[in-house]
C-alpha positions in Angstrom: 128.2 92.6 120.9 128.2 89.0 120.3 131.5 87.2 120.3 132.9 86.8 116.8 134.2 83.5 117.5 130.5 82.2 118.3 129.4 83.8 115.1 132.1 82.3 113.2 131.2 78.8 114.6 127.7 79.1 113.4 128.6 80.1 109.8 131.3 77.5 109.5 128.8 74.7 110.5 126.5 76.2 107.9 129.2 76.3 105.3 130.3 72.8 105.9 126.6 71.5 105.7 125.9 73.2 102.5 129.1 72.0 100.9 128.4 68.5 102.0 124.9 68.5 100.8 125.7 70.0 97.3 128.5 67.6 96.7 126.4 64.3 97.9 123.3 65.7 95.8 125.5 65.6 92.8 126.6 62.0 93.3 130.3 63.0 94.3 132.6 62.4 96.9 132.6 64.9 99.8 135.7 66.7 101.2 135.1 64.3 104.1 135.5 61.3 102.2 131.9 60.2 102.0 131.3 58.8 98.5 127.8 59.4 97.2 128.3 57.5 94.1 128.4 54.2 95.9 125.6 54.9 98.2 122.4 52.9 97.5 120.3 56.0 98.4 121.4 59.5 97.5 119.8 63.0 98.2 116.2 63.0 97.4 114.7 66.2 95.7 116.0 69.6 94.8 118.4 71.4 97.3 118.5 75.1 97.6 121.8 76.2 98.9 122.4 79.0 101.1 126.4 79.2 100.4 127.5 82.7 100.7 124.6 83.8 102.8 125.8 82.6 106.4 126.3 86.0 108.1 122.8 86.7 108.1 121.3 83.6 110.0 124.2 83.5 112.3 123.8 87.2 113.1 120.3 87.1 113.5 119.8 83.9 115.4 122.5 84.7 118.0 119.9 87.0 119.6 116.9 84.7 119.5 115.7 82.6 122.5 114.9 79.0 122.0 111.1 79.7 122.6 111.3 82.4 119.7 109.9 81.1 116.6 111.3 81.2 113.0 109.9 80.9 109.4 112.2 80.2 106.5 112.3 80.0 102.7 113.3 77.1 100.3 116.8 78.0 100.8 116.4 77.3 104.6 119.5 75.0 105.8 121.3 78.0 107.2 118.1 79.3 109.3 117.7 75.7 110.4 121.2 75.2 111.9 121.4 78.9 113.4 118.1 78.1 115.2 119.6 75.0 116.8 118.4 72.0 114.7 120.4 68.8 114.5 122.4 68.5 111.2 122.4 64.7 111.5 118.5 64.7 111.3 118.6 67.4 108.6 120.9 65.2 106.5 118.8 62.3 107.0 115.8 64.3 105.7 117.8 65.3 102.7 118.8 61.6 102.1 114.9 60.7 102.7 115.5 58.5 105.4 112.7 57.6 108.2 114.8 59.3 110.8 114.8 62.6 109.2 112.9 65.7 110.6 109.8 64.9 108.4 110.3 61.2 108.3 112.2 61.3 105.1 109.0 62.7 103.2 109.6 66.2 103.2 113.1 66.8 101.8 115.1 69.9 102.1 112.4 72.5 101.5 110.4 71.2 104.4 112.5 70.7 107.3 110.8 71.9 110.6 111.9 71.4 114.1 109.4 72.8 116.6 111.4 71.7 119.3 113.9 74.9 118.8 111.0 77.0 117.4 111.8 76.4 113.7 108.4 76.4 112.0 109.7 75.2 108.9 111.1 75.7 105.2 108.9 76.8 102.6 109.0 75.9 99.0 106.5 78.6 97.7 108.3 82.4 97.8 106.9 84.6 100.6 104.5 82.1 101.8 106.6 81.8 105.1 105.4 85.4 105.8 101.7 85.1 106.7 102.7 82.0 108.6 105.1 84.2 110.6 102.7 86.8 111.1 100.2 84.2 112.2 102.3 82.7 114.7 103.2 86.3 116.1 99.4 86.9 116.5 99.2 83.8 118.5 102.0 84.6 120.8 100.6 88.0 121.3 97.3 86.5 122.1 98.8 84.2 124.5 100.7 87.1 126.3 104.0 85.2 125.7 107.5 87.0 125.8 108.6 85.7 122.5 109.1 86.9 119.0 109.0 85.5 115.4 111.9 86.0 112.9 110.6 85.7 109.3 113.3 85.2 106.7 112.7 85.7 103.0 114.4 86.6 99.9 114.2 89.8 97.8 111.9 87.9 95.3 109.4 87.6 97.9 108.8 91.5 97.9 107.1 91.3 94.5 104.3 88.6 95.7 101.1 89.6 97.7 101.9 87.7 100.8 104.7 90.5 101.4 102.4 93.4 101.4 99.7 91.4 103.3 102.2 90.1 106.1 103.5 93.3 106.7 100.3 95.0 106.6 98.7 92.8 109.2 101.8 93.0 111.5 101.5 96.9 111.7 97.8 96.8 112.2 98.2 94.4 115.2 101.4 95.6 116.3 102.9 92.3 116.3 106.1 90.8 117.4 107.9 90.0 114.1 111.3 90.7 112.7 111.2 90.4 109.1 114.5 89.7 107.6 114.9 90.2 103.8 118.0 88.3 102.5 118.5 90.4 99.3 120.8 88.4 97.0 119.5 90.3 94.2 118.6 87.4 92.1 115.2 85.6 92.0 115.8 82.0 90.8 117.5 82.4 87.6 116.7 86.4 87.1 118.2 89.5 88.4 115.6 91.0 90.9 116.6 94.7 90.0 114.8 94.9 86.5 111.6 93.3 88.0 111.4 95.6 91.2 110.0 98.9 91.2 111.1 101.4 93.5 113.8 101.3 95.9 113.1 97.7 97.1 112.2 96.0 100.4 113.2 98.8 102.9 111.3 101.5 101.0 108.2 99.4 100.9 108.4 98.4 104.4 108.9 102.0 105.7 106.0 103.1 103.4 103.6 100.4 105.2 104.9 101.6 108.6 107.6 99.1 109.4 110.9 100.6 110.6 113.6 99.2 108.2 117.4 98.9 108.7 119.8 98.1 105.9 122.9 96.2 106.6 125.9 94.7 104.8 124.8 90.9 104.8 128.2 89.5 104.5 129.5 91.3 107.7 128.3 89.1 110.4 129.1 91.4 113.1 127.3 94.2 111.3 124.4 91.9 111.0 124.6 90.9 114.7 124.6 94.6 115.9 121.6 95.4 114.2 119.5 92.2 114.8 120.4 92.7 118.4 118.8 96.3 118.4 115.7 95.2 116.4 115.2 92.0 118.3 115.0 94.2 121.5 112.7 96.6 120.0 110.3 93.8 118.6 110.5 92.1 122.0 109.6 95.2 123.9 106.3 95.5 122.2 107.3 98.3 119.8 105.7 96.6 116.8 107.4 94.7 113.6 110.7 95.7 112.4 112.8 94.8 109.2 116.4 94.0 108.6 117.3 94.5 105.0 120.4 92.5 104.6 122.5 92.6 101.2 124.2 89.3 100.9 125.1 87.1 98.1 124.2 83.8 96.5 127.4 82.2 95.4 125.8 79.0 93.8 122.9 78.2 91.1 119.3 78.2 92.0 119.7 74.8 92.9 122.7 72.5 93.8 122.8 70.8 90.3 122.5 74.1 88.7 125.9 75.5 87.6 124.5 79.1 87.2 125.8 79.7 83.6 122.8 82.2 83.1 124.8 84.5 85.7 127.2 87.2 85.0 130.8 85.9 85.7 131.8 89.0 87.1 128.8 89.3 89.4 129.7 85.7 90.6 133.5 86.9 91.0 132.2 89.8 92.9 130.3 87.8 95.5 133.2 85.3 95.9 135.4 88.2 96.7 133.0 89.4 99.2 132.7 86.1 100.9 131.6 86.3 104.8 133.0 83.4 105.9 136.6 84.1 104.3 136.2 87.7 105.8 135.4 86.6 109.2 138.4 84.2 109.3 140.9 86.7 108.1 139.5 89.3 111.0 139.7 86.5 113.7 143.4 85.3 112.5 144.3 89.2 112.4 143.2 89.4 116.1 145.4 86.3 117.0 142.9 83.6 116.9 144.3 81.2 114.5 144.3 78.4 116.8 140.8 78.8 117.7 139.5 79.3 114.1 141.2 76.0 113.0 139.5 74.1 115.8 136.1 75.5 115.1 136.8 74.5 111.2 138.1 70.8 112.3 134.9 70.5 114.7 132.6 71.5 111.7 133.9 69.2 109.4 134.0 66.3 111.8 130.2 66.9 112.9 129.1 67.1 109.1 131.1 63.8 108.5 129.2 62.2 111.3 125.9 63.5 109.8 126.7 62.0 106.5 127.6 58.5 108.0 124.5 58.8 110.1 122.2 59.6 107.0 123.7 56.9 104.8 123.3 54.1 107.5 119.5 55.2 108.4 116.7 53.2 107.2 114.2 54.3 104.6 110.6 55.1 105.4 108.5 52.2 105.8 105.8 51.9 102.8 103.0 51.5 105.3 103.7 55.0 106.7 102.9 56.5 103.1 99.3 57.5 104.3 100.6 59.1 107.5 100.8 62.7 107.7 98.4 63.3 104.7 95.2 65.2 104.9 91.9 63.1 104.4 88.9 64.9 103.1 86.8 62.0 104.5 85.3 58.6 103.1 88.9 57.6 102.3 89.6 60.3 99.8 93.0 61.7 100.2 94.1 65.0 99.1 
């Protein structure tokens, strides 16, 4: 069993990053004192927050090695941080700065860090799944002792790549752990009325992928389930699926107040908050001093990331055509 304090540290770092990103994307003053309203450069592009879902990446990534790979979603800050990426470089990317992971040209939905195995966030629902399967096929062909963790939301299970990815992974017995972060809402619409049958687990089982449901707000439960599934995948027993029921506490994007949601549903999500729950468990175990230290360290780290991003240079205009595919004869696509 992974140490609860370590899991809490990851959760708090994700929460601190998301809180800061939300506020500065709205042009406000962060809880750390950073005033986005006075900054010449603010956050560029839409930000999809993972606030409320921290227990899932924390619990899963605790059992991944640096050599393991990961694919993410448009709501991918938590996955990226939990896999070991640098929050300062992430914040620089959100600010559109040259020192960001994508040189300031990708933004929140395209952050990647191959150095830690993070293959990238993806703005297209479910499209990280075939990428994960392709990566897993490559690992198997190379005979490497590594796996791929593929995060996706419940909205992805109604798209073709879900079926294609699971089918291919079973046929070729690939080392993939599929992780469904089921927050029961797809953008602005509840997923339930749009999803036939019993959901992600039932569909996975029907195609031959063993699926394990878990309370995605309970980080120890996620960690324990992920530990067993990662071990099975790494042992060559084929793909597995972790079906984590979690909560999206915010709107679809950081500037969306989510007024289309039932207030009682939001209240219930806040009441189930995994960070608050884990904090209470640790304090009850006598770890208040450690908890407060972890929280202060996270605040200091994200404050430093904000300052770094604010001071970083913008991309050089001459680099506009780098990292862009050419079809030949000077025609860019």
